[in-house]
Residue, then its C-alpha position, 0 to 999 in steps of 0.5 A: m360857630t367854628f369849624n370842627f377840627d375833630i371831623m376833618k379829613l385830609e382832603e379838607l386840609g388841602w391834601s392832594a394827589y401831589f402829597e399822596e405821591a410824596f408820602q409813599n416813602y413814609l407809608d410802610l414806616g407807620f407814619i401818618p400825614a399832618r399839616i402844620t397849623a401853628q409854631h411856637v419856637n420849637l413846638y408845633t401844632a398840626m392837624s391830622e385825621q387823629g385830630e389836633l396834635e402837638g410836638k417837636v421834630t425828632g433829634k434825627f430830623r434836626f441832625n440831618t437838617t442844615e438849612r432854616s428853610d428845611f424845617p417845618i413852617v405853617g402850611d407844611w405837610v409832615a410825616v409824624k408818629g401821632n397819638g390821638i388820645t394824648g394829642k402828642m406827636s413827633i415829626h420825622g419828615l417834611l413833604p416837598r412843598r407845592t408852593a412856597l412864599e419866601r424871602k431872604v433872611a434879614s441879617n446884618l451879616d453879609l455871609i448869611t444867604e438863606a431863604q425864610v419860608i413865610s408860608s407854604n402850600i398856599d393857593i392864593i396870596f392876599i397882598v394887603l395894602g393900606l389906603d393911608l400913608d402906608f401905601n408904597i408902590r415900590r414895596l408892592e413890587r417886592y411883594m409881587f415878586a415874592a408872590h410870583e416866585s411862590g407859584a401861588r396866585p397873587v391878589i391885591i386887597m386895598n384896605k382902609s378905603d374910608l381913609c383915601a379920597d383918591v383910590e383910582s390913582k393908586i389903582d392906576a399905579i398898580r396897573k402900571i406894574d401888572a395890568d391883569i392882577p385882581i384888585h379889590i377895595t375894602s374897608a375891613l372895619g366898615k365891613e365894606g367890599l368883603d363880599v368879593i373876597q368871599e368868592y376866593l374862600q373855597p373849601a380846602i383852598t389855602i390863602s395867605l395874607v401878607g403885608s405891613s403891620g397895621v394894614g388890617k390883615s387881622t381885622i379882615i380875618n376877624t371879619l371873615l371868621g365872624h368873631e375876634k380871633q386875631k388881636t388888632g392894634s392901632v397905627r401911628e397917625h403920623d406915618s400909619h405904621g402899626r404895631h406887630v400885633t400878630t406875632n405868630r403865623e397860624l393856619m385857621v379854618l373858616d366855617n365854609g372850610a377855606l384855610v387862611i394863614d395870617n402872617p406877622g407884618i413884614r418890615e423888610l422883604g429881601l428878594w429870593g429868586n431869579e431875574t426871570t421873574l423880575g423880567s416878566m414883572f418889568e417887561d416894558i423895561e426889558i422891551l425898551a432895553s432891547q431897542c437901544k442902539f448898542n447891545d451893551c448899552r448901560h442906559r447912562t450916557e450912550p446915544k440913542c438909548a431907548i430907556k433914557e428917551a422913554i424917561e424923557r418922554g414920560d413914558l417910563e417913570q424914573e422911580r420905576y426904572g430905578d427900582y428895577k435896577k435896584m432889584q436887578r442888582e440885589l438878585f445879582i448879588l444874591a446869585r453870586k453869594k449863592d454860588q460862592r456859598a456852594r463853592i465853599t461848601s463843596k471845598e469843605i466837603k472835599k477837605a473833610y471827605g476827599d474826592l468821592 
C-alpha cells in the first residue's frame, strides 16, 4: 500500500503558517502553491492540491535568477500555474526556505563560490554512517557542521551494525564531537534497530537522508516504505565504497504521511557557513584557546599554550585539533571569496549603471 497523492492537502505536504505568509504576494496573481518532489535536469515534478504536476521554470524566472541556489530543488515550495487535468505546470516563483542543507559547490575553479542546496524545508536530517570501513569521524564533523547550519535537527544513524564488532568505540568517538546528538544503531538489511527510527516518522514531517555512497540510505528507505522503491547496489570489499545508485533526489511520502528525501551519495562536502557554528561544534577547543597565556597565541611555539598542553596530556586529540584548524581555514577563505565576489559584483554594477 502506498500513500494516495491524489487526496493530499497542502498541510500533509508540510505547508505551514510560514509558507502561508510567504505566499500572500502570489495569491492575487492566480498562482497555486506546490512542493517540488523530483527534478530531472530542468524538468520538475511537484505535488499540489490539484495532484501531481510536471513542468519547468518560466523564462522570466530564469532571466531574473543568477545564483544556482535560487533555482528550485527537491523540498522547495513554489508558486505555479497548474492544470490538474493535463498534469502540467509552469513555475513562476520560489518561496523562501525555512531550512536548507547546503554545501559549497564542488569545482576546480577557485573563482566559483556558490552554495548548492542539497534539500530544503526539512525538519530532521538523518546522517547515515556505515559501520564498516567507510566510518570516518572527520567526514562526520563536516556533515554535522552542514546539519547545524541548516536549521534542521540532526540525528545520526549508524547502519550495518552486523559488520562491526566494536560499535561502542565508534559511539564514544561521536560523543567527543557532540555529547547530546541522538545516535541509533541499525542494520537495514537485517531490519534491526529500525523501530526507533519510526518514532521520527510523523505526518507532514520532512526527513532528509545524507551520507556517502554505500552506507545504506536507499535500503533504509526501502525498508520504511515496505517495498523496493530505491535501487541499491553493492560496495567494494577493500574500502567499503559504494556506487552512486541513487542519482536523483526525490521526496517520497510514507504510508503514515511522513515525508522522506533520499539524496545521492556525497563525495565531497565543502563547507558553507560561518565560524559561529564551527565554534559551537568545537567548544572544547575554543575554551582551551581562551586559557592560553597570550591572547594572540597561534598554538605553535608559544609558552604556556593551553592547546599544546591539552594535546600532550591526551585531553585533546591532535587529529581533532587539526580538523578544526582545517575547517577554520576553509571558512576563512570562503568568507574572503564571498567578500571579494561581492565587491567585484558591486564594481560591475557601478560600471554599467553608475552610482544610484
